[in-house]
N, C-alpha and C positions, 0 to 999 in steps of 0.2 A: 360725510359728504365730500365728494371729490373736489379738489381745488380747481379753480377756473384756469386751466392751462390752455393756451390758444392752440388752434389746429394747424399751425404753420407746418407741422411735420407729418401730416396725414397724407396718405395717398389720394390722388385725385380720382374721380369716378372712372377715368379712362385708364388708370394704372392697374395692371393685374395685381390682385391682392396676394401678399405673402402669407404663408401659413406658419405663424410663430410656433405653434405647438409641434409641428413636424420638424422645424428647425431646432427646437429645444432637444428633441429626441436624437437628432443626428449630430449635434455639436457638443452636447454635454452642458449647455447653459442651464442653470438652476433657477427656476421661478417659483417653485412650490414652497420654498421656505421664506418667501417675502410676503408680508401683509401690509396693506395700506393702514397708516396710523392716523395722520391728521393733515389738514390743509395748513400750509404756511404761506406767507406773503409771496405770491408769484409761483407757487409750485405745490408739490405733494411730498410729504415725508412718509417713508416706509420703514418698517422694522424687518431686519433680516435675522432669522434664527440660524446662526452658524456656531461652530465649535470655537467660541472665543470667550474668555472670561471678562465680559463687559457687554454693554449694549451697542448694537451695530444698527445704524440707520442709513438709509439711502435717500438722497434728496434729488428729486426729478424736477428740473426747471427747463424752460426753453433756452435760457442762456447756457446752462450746463450742457444741454444737448448740443448746442452749436460748438462749444469749446471741445467736447469729446469727439464729435463726428467730423469737424472741419479743421484739418491741420493748417489750412490756409488762413485761418483766423489768427492774426498776430497783431502786435503793436498796440496802438490806441484802441482799435476795435476789440481786441482781446481784453484790454484793461476794462473797457466799459461793460462787456459781457460778464467778466469775472466779478465786477462790483455788483451787478444785478443778482448773480447767483449767490454771492456772499451775503447780500441783504436778506435773502430767504433763509440762509443758514444761520445768520445772526439772530433771527427771531427764534428759531428752533433751539439754538444754544442758550440764548438769554433766558428762556423759560425754564431751563434745567440747571442754571448756575445756582449753586447752594450758598455761595459766599459773595459778599460785596467786593472783596479784594480779589482782583484778577491779575494773574501773571500771564503775559502773552509772549510765547516763545516764537521768534522768527528764526527759522533754520535757513541760513544764507547759502547761496544768493537768491534762490528762486522763490521761496515761500511767500514773500511779500506780494508777489503777483496774484495771489488768491484774493487779495483785497479785504480779507476778513477783519483786519485791524481797523480799517476805515469804516466798514459796515457797523461794527460794534460801537465805534465812536459816534456814528449817526444816531444810535439808540441812546446815547448819553452814558454809555458804559465806560468808566474810567479803567485804564489798563496800565500795568507796570510792565514795560517792554524789556525783553532780554533778547540779544542778538548773538547767535552762536553759528559759527561756520564749521562745517564738517567736511573733510576731504578724504578721498581715497588716495593711496600712495602713488598712483599714476592716473593719467587722464582716463576717465571711466565712461565717457559718453558711448552708449551702445552696449555696454556689458558691465555687470557688477559681480560676475562669477569669481569666487575664490579671492575676494578682496575684503579687507577690513578697514573701515573708515575710522578716523580719529578727529577730535576737536583741534582746530588750528587757530581759532580766534573766538573770543567771547567779549561781549560788552553788555553791561547791565546797569539799569537805573537802580535806585534804592528799592529794595523789595519790601512788601508789606510784612509787618510782624504778625505772627499768629497764623490762623487757618486761611488758606487761599485756594481758589480754583485756578487750574492751569488750562489755558487755551493754546492750541497749536494749529497752524495752517501749514501743510506740507504735502509733498508727493511721497507716498509710502509704498515702495515697491517691495524690497526684501524687509524693510524696517530697520536695517542695520544702522543707517545714518541717524535716524530719529532716536534709536536707543542710545547711541553714543551721545547725542545732544542732551537727551533726558537724563542720562547718568550724570553728566556734568552739572546740569541745572539743579537736580535734586540735591547734590552735594553743596552747591552754592546756596540753595534755599536754606538748608540747615545752618550753614555758617551765618547767614543773614537773619536768622530767627523766623523764617517763614516755614509753614507746614502745608505742603500740597496734599489735600485730601481727595481731590477729584481731578480728572483730566478730560478735556474735550478735544478731539482731533478731527480736523476737517481737511478735505482735499481729494485728490485721486488716490484711492486706497486699494491695495490688493488684499485678498483674503489671507495670503501668506504673511504679508507685512503686518496686518492688523493683529493677527494671532501673536506674532513675535513681540510687538509693542505692548499688547495687553498683558501677556505673561510677565514681561519685564516689570511693568508698573505694579502688577499684583505682588510680585516678589519684593518690590521696594516699599510695600505698605500703602500704596495709593488705594483708597477704599472703593472709589467708583470711577469707571472708565467708560467714556462714550465716544463713538466714532460716527462721523457724518460723511458718507462717501458721495462724491459727485456722480450721479446717474447710475452707477452700478458698483458693486464690489468686484474689482477686476480680476481676471486671470493673470498669471505671471508667466512670461515666456521663459524658456530654458536659459536665455542669456541673463536672466534675473534683472532685466531692465524694462523691456516692453510690457505694457499693461493693456492688453486688448479686452474688449467686451466678449468677443468670440472670434474664431477663425483659425487659420493655419499657424502653427508655431514655426516661424520663418527659420530660426537657427536649425531646427530639426530637419526641415525641408532641404536646407542647403547641404546637410550631411546624408541625405538619401532616405530619411525616415519621414513618414506621414503621420503627424500628430495634430489633433484638433484641440484647441483650448476653449474653455467656456467659463464665464464668470457667473456672478449671482446678481439677478436683476428682477425688478417687478415686470410682470407680463405686459402691463400697459406701457412701461418705459421701453421695453424691447420692441413693441409694435411701433412706437414713435421713432425709434432709432434705426430700424432696419433699412429704410429706404434712403438713409443719409450716411450711415457709418459703413466704411468698407472693412470687411472681415480681416482681422489680424492687425489692424493699424494700432499703434501705440497711442492711447487716448490723450495723455498729457503731452506727448511728443517731447521735444527738447524744451521743457517748461521754462528754463532760464532763457533760452535763445528766442523764445516766442515774444519776449518782453522788450520794450524800448530801452529801459535803463534798469540796472541791477545794483542794489546796494550790497557791498561786500563787507560791511562792518567798519570800513575806514573811508571809502570814497565810492564814486559811482562808475560803473562800467557800461559800455554799450552792449545790448543784446545782439547776438549775431543772427538776426532774423533770416537773412538770406540763406545761411547754412542750414537752419531748421527746415526751410521750405525745400531746399535741394535734397536733403536727406529724406524728407517726407515723400517727395516725388519718386526717389529711387525705391524706397520701401513699398510704396503703392504699386509700382510696376512689378517688383519682385513678388509681392503678395498676390497680385492678379494672376501671374503665371502659376503660382502654387495653388491658388484657390480653385482654378479651373479643373483640377484633378478630383475635386470632392463632389459627392453626389448632390449636395445641397446647392451647388453653384447653378444659377440660372440666369435668364435674360435680365431679371431685375437687379442681380448683383453686377452684371456688366454695365447697366445704366448707372449704378452708383459709382463704379470705377470711372466711367467717362465724365461724370459730373465732378468728382473730386479731382481728377487729373486736369480738367479744364480750369477749375478754380485755382489749383496750385500754379499752373502756368501763368494765369492772369496775375496772381499775387507776385510771382517772380518778376513779371514785367513792370509792375506798378512802382515799386521802390519808394512809396510815399506812406509807409506804415507808421512812421514816427515823426514827431517834430524833431528839430535838431538843436535843442538848447545846449549850452556849454556844459560839458560833463563836470565842470568845477562846481556847479550849483545843484541843489536838490530839485528833482522834478516835483511839480506841484502836488500830485496825488500820492506820491510815494515817499515823501520826506519823513524821516523818523520823528 
């Protein structure tokens, strides 16, 4: 039975219908390997049969759709939608946890914005939190090509003795950052007397990143690995940073090559997203900078919301120019462009996305 997901994102009777099957053929999006699995609170869970040593699920919710399709969704509104999506994910994850002892890995600074730790807490799940910050050798916003991350900070509570389940919320593009954090965590767990037998990873996930993380965990002896992707298993642009559902690879377009990217998604989810997601846009965006406050392991920093909005607007305009060269581009895509552009400009004018508490104190919903 399909979950009762509202029709907020369906075309109106006066809107020309898009042909998802034709779009799939022209863009390389894969829907045939995705099967509906079960209803969860507020959404639908799908299973994706992909070449990964683990189970890969895709979670479709209205909140996840808004986060993925609307780069203008930032600050407190983002926090509220992320919590709603995380509540659905927490039910799916909780059903599959094999152990009462749960180690929750926060990959700083951005992963706490997924709100999964709070959603699990609402279910009464006790968690032992570990905070690890991974950094690239130089500023990496916009590109992760040819860079190797390393752990620069770690903070851990007392870990449980014996067998434990590991839960992670993170944006997984190449998977390199998460592998670095996991490598550190698994060594720490052994030192503390904990044995991680299974791992659950939730967030915006690319197929490339999921494969790298799963293979690493398999090599390290983790017996079961589960992935829960928001809305789709994304494609990965050639800058190894942008995570689109489908559309032009902007770095290739800038170098004179025409490359179309396509992720893995349920046909029903694709239908729901087409009239709201602009092709090629990075679905998580600058995930850190979309948030009001960021915990860095020692203190709180302000998210640079305005910078995210400005970068998103530039990317949208550049992608629109690129996308108009493709055969699948039509009036309906132009309408999506106009809608997203207007919303980004409005968000840039508002400047009221966050409260302004002193950064010396912990924000109420994000405190460790």
